[in-house]
N, C-alpha and C positions, 0 to 999 in steps of 0.2 A: 762371217763368210766374206765380207768386202775386205776386212783387215788381212785376212789371210786366205786369199783365194785359193783352193786346193780341189783336184778333180773329184775328191769323195764327197763333196759339197754340191755337184752340179744337179744332181736328180732333185734334192731338196729345192735346191734354188729356182729351178723350173715348176715346181709344183707350187711353191709360194707365189712365184709370178702369174702363172695361170689361173690363181685365184684371186687376184687382185680386185678389190670392190670400189675402186675409184680411180679416177683419172690421175690425180697426183700420186696415189700409192703406185698405180702401174709405173709411173715415171720414177719414182723413188726406188722400186725394186728393180727398175731395166738399169737405172744408173748404178745404184749401189751393191747388186749381187749378180744380175745377169752379164753387165760389162767386164767385172773384174775377173769373171770365171770364163769369160768367152773363149780365151785361148785354150781351154781344157775340155771343150766341147766336143763331143762325137758327131758325125753328121746326123746321127737319130737324134740326139740332143738338141740341134740346131731345127731340125724338122719338128720336133715336139714344140719348141719355142713358137716357131711360124705358126704351127696349127692352133696352141693355146691363144696367140694374138688374134688370129682371123675368129675365133669363137667368141672372144670375150671383148666386148665393146669398150669396156673400161680400158683395156690395152690399146686396141688399134686407133681408138678416137681421141686419145691423150695427145694434147697437142705436141708435146715433145718427142713423142715415140718415131715419127720419121726419121728426126736426127739421131735418135739412139739407134735405130736399127740400121741406118748407114754406117754406124760404127761397130755395131754386131756384123754386120757384113764384111767389113774389114777385117775385123777381128779372127772370124771364122772362114776366111778366104781359104785356108788349106782344105776344108771340107767342100768348097764350090762344086768340083766335079760330081759329088754325090748329093748335094742340096740345091743344085741349080734348078729342079723342077720344082722343089717345095718354094723355093724364092718367088719362082715365076707364079705359080699358083696363089701364092699368098698377094702378091701385087695385083694380079687380075683379080682377085676377090676384093681388093680394097677399091680398085676403080670401078667394079660393079656394084659396091656398096655406096661410093661417093662419087656419083658421075657429074656432079657439079661443083666439087669441091677439089680441087687440083692438089690442094696441100696434102690429102690423104690417099694421093695417088703413088704416095712413096715414090716420087719422081728422081730423088736423090739414090736410091737404090737402084731403080731403072737404069740410071746413068752408070753407076758403078758396075751394073751387070753387063751394060753394052762395053764399057772399057775392057772388061775380062773376057771378052768375046761371045758374051751370051746374050745379044739384044732381043728384048720383048718381042714377040710377034702378035700379031693380032689375033 
């Protein structure tokens, strides 16, 4: 999938990513299959990725995931009008789950949202 990222692989990639059973596995899948396919994702697929991340601690708590999600945000920017609520919901969920650990507040994503005209509200 990573060597030949094609739209028909998107759903399988999301399914694999959503089932990650370890932090490093989640990072590897994020880097190796999610990011290479990102330009092909529909708004619904971006939303499914964010939902999967919210539901799987192995994804959202992987140390490299905030930077991976910053790149995902950039790569899927054309879908932002349809996914801004999903991105906001994801970030709010991360803040709630990690009240004392700013790294997992996905501040880079928050800044990208602000720069795109969609600042996070309280």
